[in-house]
C-alpha positions as CSV (number, residue, x, y, z in Angstrom):
1,M,128.2,75.2,83.0
2,L,126.1,77.1,85.6
3,A,126.2,80.3,83.5
4,L,123.5,79.2,81.2
5,P,120.8,78.4,83.9
6,V,121.7,81.5,85.7
7,L,121.1,83.6,82.5
8,I,117.8,81.9,81.8
9,A,116.6,82.3,85.4
10,A,117.4,86.0,85.1
11,W,115.6,86.5,81.8
12,A,112.7,84.5,83.1
13,Y,112.2,86.5,86.1
14,V,112.3,89.8,84.2
15,S,109.9,88.6,81.7
16,R,107.7,86.7,84.3
17,N,108.0,83.5,82.4
18,V,107.5,80.7,84.9
19,G,108.1,78.0,82.3
20,A,111.7,79.5,81.6
21,M,112.3,79.6,85.3
22,L,111.6,75.9,85.6
23,I,113.8,75.3,82.7
24,A,116.6,77.1,84.4
25,L,115.9,75.1,87.7
26,G,115.9,71.9,85.7
27,L,119.4,72.7,84.1
28,L,120.8,73.7,87.4
29,L,119.7,70.4,88.9
30,G,121.1,68.5,86.1
31,V,124.4,70.1,86.6
32,L,124.3,69.3,90.4
33,A,123.2,65.7,89.5
34,W,126.4,65.3,87.3
35,R,128.7,66.8,90.0
36,I,127.2,65.2,93.2
37,T,127.2,61.5,92.8
38,A,125.8,60.7,96.2
39,L,122.4,62.7,95.3
40,R,122.5,61.9,91.6
41,T,119.2,59.9,91.6
42,V,117.3,62.5,93.5
43,L,118.6,65.4,91.6
44,T,117.9,63.7,88.4
45,F,114.3,63.1,89.5
46,L,113.8,66.8,90.6
47,A,115.4,68.0,87.3
48,S,113.0,65.8,85.2
49,L,110.1,67.0,87.2
50,S,111.1,70.6,86.6
51,M,111.4,70.2,83.0
52,A,108.0,68.2,82.8
53,V,106.2,71.0,84.5
54,A,108.0,73.6,82.4
55,V,106.6,71.9,79.3
56,A,103.1,71.9,80.8
57,E,103.6,75.7,81.4
58,F,104.2,76.3,77.6
59,I,101.6,73.8,76.5
60,V,98.6,75.3,78.5
61,P,98.3,78.6,76.7
62,M,98.6,76.8,73.4
63,F,95.5,74.6,74.1
64,E,93.6,77.1,76.1
65,K,89.9,76.4,75.7
66,K,87.4,78.9,74.7
67,P,85.0,79.9,77.4
68,P,82.7,77.2,78.3
69,P,79.2,77.2,76.6
70,D,77.6,78.3,79.8
71,A,79.9,81.3,80.3
72,I,78.2,84.6,80.8
73,K,79.5,87.3,78.4
74,V,80.8,90.4,80.4
75,I,80.8,93.8,78.8
76,E,82.2,96.7,80.9
77,P,84.4,99.8,80.3
78,P,88.3,99.1,80.7
79,D,88.8,102.5,82.4
80,Y,86.3,101.7,85.2
81,W,88.6,99.9,87.9
82,L,90.9,102.0,89.9
83,V,93.3,100.6,92.6
84,T,93.8,102.2,96.1
85,S,94.9,101.1,99.5
86,Y,91.4,99.8,100.1
87,G,91.3,97.8,97.1
88,A,89.3,98.6,94.0
89,I,87.2,101.6,93.5
90,G,85.5,103.0,90.4
91,S,86.6,106.0,88.2
92,K,84.3,109.0,88.3
93,G,81.5,109.2,85.7
94,S,78.8,107.1,84.2
95,H,79.7,103.5,83.2
96,Q,77.7,100.9,81.3
97,F,77.7,97.2,82.6
98,K,76.1,94.4,80.7
99,R,75.9,90.8,81.3
100,I,74.6,88.3,78.5
101,A,73.6,84.8,79.0
102,P,74.8,81.9,76.7
103,D,71.5,82.0,74.9
104,G,71.8,85.6,74.1
105,R,69.4,86.8,76.8
106,V,70.5,90.1,78.6
107,I,70.8,89.3,82.3
108,Y,71.2,93.0,83.0
109,D,72.3,96.2,81.1
110,T,72.6,99.1,83.4
111,I,74.6,102.3,84.3
112,Y,76.7,102.8,87.4
113,T,77.2,106.5,88.4
114,I,80.5,106.9,90.3
115,G,81.2,110.0,92.3
116,D,84.3,112.0,92.9
117,D,85.6,109.6,95.7
118,G,85.2,106.4,93.6
119,Y,81.9,105.0,95.2
120,R,78.5,104.8,93.9
121,V,76.2,107.8,93.8
122,T,72.9,107.6,95.7
123,P,70.5,109.8,93.6
124,D,68.1,112.3,95.4
125,V,69.8,112.0,98.7
126,P,68.6,114.7,101.1
127,E,71.2,117.4,102.3
128,S,70.2,117.4,105.8
129,G,69.3,115.0,108.7
130,D,70.9,112.1,110.4
131,R,73.3,110.6,108.0
132,I,73.5,106.7,107.4
133,V,76.9,105.3,106.2
134,F,76.4,101.9,104.5
135,Y,79.3,99.4,104.3
136,G,79.2,96.2,102.3
137,D,80.0,94.3,99.1
138,S,78.3,94.3,95.6
139,F,74.9,93.7,97.5
140,T,75.2,97.1,99.0
141,F,76.6,98.5,95.8
142,G,73.6,97.4,93.9
143,E,75.3,95.0,91.3
144,G,73.3,94.7,88.0
145,L,70.8,97.6,89.1
146,K,70.3,101.1,88.3
147,D,71.4,103.9,90.7
148,D,67.7,104.3,92.0
149,E,67.3,100.5,92.6
150,T,70.1,100.0,95.2
151,M,69.2,99.3,98.8
152,P,70.9,102.5,100.1
153,Y,68.7,104.4,97.5
154,Y,65.5,102.9,98.9
155,V,66.5,103.4,102.4
156,A,67.0,107.2,101.6
157,R,63.7,107.5,99.9
158,F,61.9,105.7,102.7
159,T,63.5,107.5,105.6
160,G,64.3,110.8,104.1
161,R,67.8,110.6,105.6
162,P,71.1,111.3,103.9
163,I,73.1,108.3,102.7
164,K,76.6,107.4,101.9
165,N,77.1,104.1,100.1
166,Y,80.7,102.7,100.7
167,G,79.6,99.3,99.2
168,F,81.7,98.0,96.2
169,H,82.2,94.9,94.0
170,G,84.0,92.1,95.8
171,Y,84.4,93.9,99.1
172,G,84.4,92.3,102.4
173,V,84.5,93.5,106.1
174,Q,88.3,94.3,105.7
175,Q,87.6,97.0,103.2
176,A,84.7,98.3,105.5
177,L,87.2,98.4,108.6
178,A,89.8,100.1,106.5
179,I,87.5,102.7,105.3
180,M,86.1,103.3,108.7
181,Q,89.8,103.7,109.9
182,S,90.8,106.1,107.1
183,D,90.5,109.7,106.6
184,R,87.4,109.3,104.4
185,N,84.2,111.0,105.4
186,T,82.6,108.4,107.6
187,S,80.7,110.9,109.6
188,G,77.1,110.0,110.5
189,T,74.8,108.7,113.3
190,V,74.6,105.3,112.0
191,N,77.1,102.9,110.6
192,F,75.4,99.9,108.8
193,L,77.2,96.9,107.7
194,L,75.6,94.4,105.4
195,T,77.5,91.1,105.6
196,A,77.3,87.4,105.0
197,P,79.4,84.4,106.2
198,W,81.2,84.2,102.7
199,H,83.0,87.4,103.7
200,A,85.2,85.2,105.9
201,Q,86.8,84.0,102.7
202,R,87.6,87.5,101.6
203,S,89.0,88.8,104.9
204,A,91.3,85.7,104.9
205,C,92.6,86.7,101.4
206,K,91.2,83.3,100.1
207,V,89.4,84.4,97.1
208,V,91.5,85.7,94.0
209,F,89.6,89.2,93.8
210,S,90.8,89.9,97.5
211,A,94.4,90.6,96.1
212,G,95.3,94.0,97.0
213,S,92.7,94.6,99.7
214,P,93.7,95.2,103.3
215,K,94.8,92.4,105.4
216,Y,94.2,92.1,109.2
217,E,95.4,89.6,111.8
218,V,94.2,89.2,115.3
219,T,96.7,89.0,118.0
220,A,96.7,86.5,121.2
221,E,95.2,89.3,123.0
222,G,92.4,89.8,120.5
223,K,93.7,93.0,119.0
224,V,93.0,93.5,115.4
225,V,96.2,94.5,113.6
226,D,96.6,95.9,109.9
227,T,99.4,93.7,108.5
228,G,99.5,95.0,104.8
229,R,97.8,93.7,101.8
230,C,96.4,90.4,100.6
231,R,98.5,88.7,97.8
232,M,97.6,86.6,95.0
233,V,98.8,83.4,96.6
234,T,98.6,83.4,100.4
235,G,101.0,82.1,102.9
236,L,103.8,81.4,100.5
237,G,105.8,84.8,100.6
238,P,108.0,85.7,97.6
239,L,107.3,82.2,96.1
240,G,103.7,83.1,95.9
241,K,104.4,86.0,93.6
242,I,106.2,83.6,91.3
243,I,103.4,81.0,91.4
244,S,100.8,83.6,90.7
245,M,102.6,84.3,87.3
246,S,102.2,80.6,86.3
247,N,100.0,79.6,83.4
248,L,99.0,76.5,85.4
249,Y,98.0,78.4,88.4
250,K,96.0,81.1,86.5
251,R,94.3,78.3,84.5
252,Y,93.4,75.7,87.1
253,L,93.8,77.3,90.6
254,S,93.5,81.0,90.8
255,T,89.7,81.1,90.7
256,R,89.2,78.6,93.2
257,P,88.6,79.8,96.7
258,M,90.7,78.1,99.4
259,E,89.2,76.2,102.2
260,V,87.9,78.3,104.9
261,T,88.7,77.4,108.3
262,D,87.4,78.2,112.0
263,A,90.3,80.6,112.3
264,D,89.0,82.6,109.3
265,Y,85.5,82.9,110.6
266,D,87.1,84.0,114.0
267,R,89.1,86.8,112.0
268,Y,86.0,87.8,110.1
269,L,83.9,88.3,113.5
270,A,86.8,90.1,115.2
271,L,86.9,92.6,112.3
272,I,83.3,93.3,112.7
273,G,83.9,93.7,116.5
274,E,86.5,96.2,115.8
275,M,83.9,98.2,113.7
276,A,81.5,98.1,116.5
277,R,84.2,99.3,118.9
278,I,85.1,102.3,116.7
279,S,81.5,103.1,116.2
280,R,81.0,103.3,120.0
281,E,84.1,105.2,120.4
282,R,82.8,107.8,117.9
283,G,79.3,107.9,119.4
284,Q,77.8,106.3,116.4
285,K,75.2,103.5,116.3
286,F,76.4,100.3,114.7
287,I,73.8,98.0,113.0
288,I,74.5,94.8,111.2
289,G,72.3,93.5,108.4
290,F,73.0,89.8,108.0
291,V,72.3,87.6,105.0
292,R,72.5,83.9,105.5
293,A,74.7,81.7,103.5
294,D,73.9,78.2,102.0
295,E,74.6,75.7,104.7
296,D,77.1,73.7,102.7
297,L,79.5,76.9,102.9
298,F,80.3,75.7,106.4
299,E,81.4,72.1,105.6
300,G,84.7,71.3,107.5
301,T,84.1,73.9,110.1
302,H,82.2,74.3,113.6
303,Y,80.5,77.3,112.4
304,S,77.0,77.8,111.0
305,N,74.7,80.8,110.2
306,E,73.2,80.5,113.7
307,K,76.5,80.3,115.4
308,I,77.7,83.4,113.5
309,L,74.5,85.2,114.5
310,D,75.0,84.2,118.2
311,K,78.6,85.6,118.0
312,L,77.4,88.9,116.5
313,R,74.8,89.3,119.0
314,G,77.5,89.0,121.7
315,L,78.8,92.3,120.4
316,G,75.8,94.3,122.0
317,V,74.7,95.8,118.7
318,E,71.4,95.3,116.7
319,I,71.4,92.6,114.3
320,V,68.7,92.5,111.4
321,D,68.3,89.3,109.4
322,L,67.9,90.4,105.9
323,T,67.9,87.0,104.1
324,L,64.2,87.4,103.2
325,A,63.7,83.6,103.8
326,P,64.3,81.0,106.6
327,R,67.3,79.7,104.6
328,N,69.2,81.2,101.8
329,E,68.4,78.1,99.7
330,D,64.8,78.9,100.0
331,L,65.1,82.4,98.6
332,E,62.2,83.3,96.2
333,R,63.1,83.9,92.6
334,K,61.8,87.4,92.7
335,Y,64.6,88.4,95.1
336,Y,67.5,87.9,92.8
337,I,68.4,89.1,89.3
338,D,68.7,85.8,87.5
339,E,69.3,82.1,88.0
340,L,72.7,82.8,86.5
341,D,73.4,85.8,88.8
342,K,72.1,85.7,92.3
343,H,72.8,89.4,93.3
344,P,69.8,91.0,94.8
345,S,66.9,92.4,92.6
346,A,65.4,95.8,92.9
347,Q,62.4,94.1,94.6
348,A,64.8,92.5,97.2
349,N,66.4,95.9,97.9
350,R,62.9,97.4,98.4
351,A,62.0,94.6,100.8
352,R,65.2,95.0,102.8
353,A,65.0,98.8,102.9
354,G,61.3,98.4,104.1
355,I,62.7,96.2,107.1
356,L,65.6,98.7,107.7
357,K,63.2,101.7,107.7
358,D,61.6,100.8,110.8
359,V,64.9,99.9,112.5
360,F,66.6,103.2,111.6
361,E,63.5,105.2,112.7
362,R,63.5,103.4,116.0
363,K,67.3,104.3,116.5
364,S,66.8,107.9,115.6
365,K,64.3,108.4,118.5
């Protein structure tokens, strides 16, 4: 009698079918309930629950809703994304990215030019001078903007200094640190990190797009240690791999960031501290550009924008507030692309590069 559930379970695992796995589990529990009289009530309940969830697994795809009416239409090349030990990078070449609002309005339609190393090209970069290496996420990459509208581009234009842009979609400080520790060309006189408190979610592997990115832990002695890669479901080991195959998980849970804790902010700050330490060790200046988050991001923790800034100042490096407003909630409309896409506009990047121009020129003296 055990042969059938075992065969179903084996087929289900190979085919990545969580519904079938649950059916196999339900059958196995049913057999055990029939044989173990003392546990019959409990095992029958668990068997019924397993079968009920299995039914839901099969029903969800059948009634999958169309994208909500307010969903943004995404148009991008399927061959763009590549996977590396640092997380995603882009494929070499020019790639068109387009976002269309529900009413048909084009939010942006632009071209990203990716170089040999998988990162965005900064046009008209001088070949000599003191190199500045940029680390960051889509803000640094220049999401939704032309190659000559990114913050690194404007800094290169305003300062006349060579630039390397290691910012990319969805990156956090874990990718920045991994690149700094890698054999990539990170030579330069200045390492600049653009960061924001929401990066704590990413370095804690608590957003779905962090899957596959580097994962770091902090030891009791305060040492930052590379512990592998973020998984789709954190903290559940092999069970997490199975859960991430579930239709229920993909439909209702996978896009929801998990709750961020004080420990996650502590880790985030420790990773930045490690970047500062490596920079000092290499004789490079380390500068942090900080963008404030909405205050409600910190609910349930003891952290705030000001507390994070205080901790960063304790690293003994220069901190530049690039929020462009006293609070992120008060940011002027001209500084982001669209109400449906709050990535920085070209005007925001010009303004931030103008602030950084004075900082970099002062640091070069």
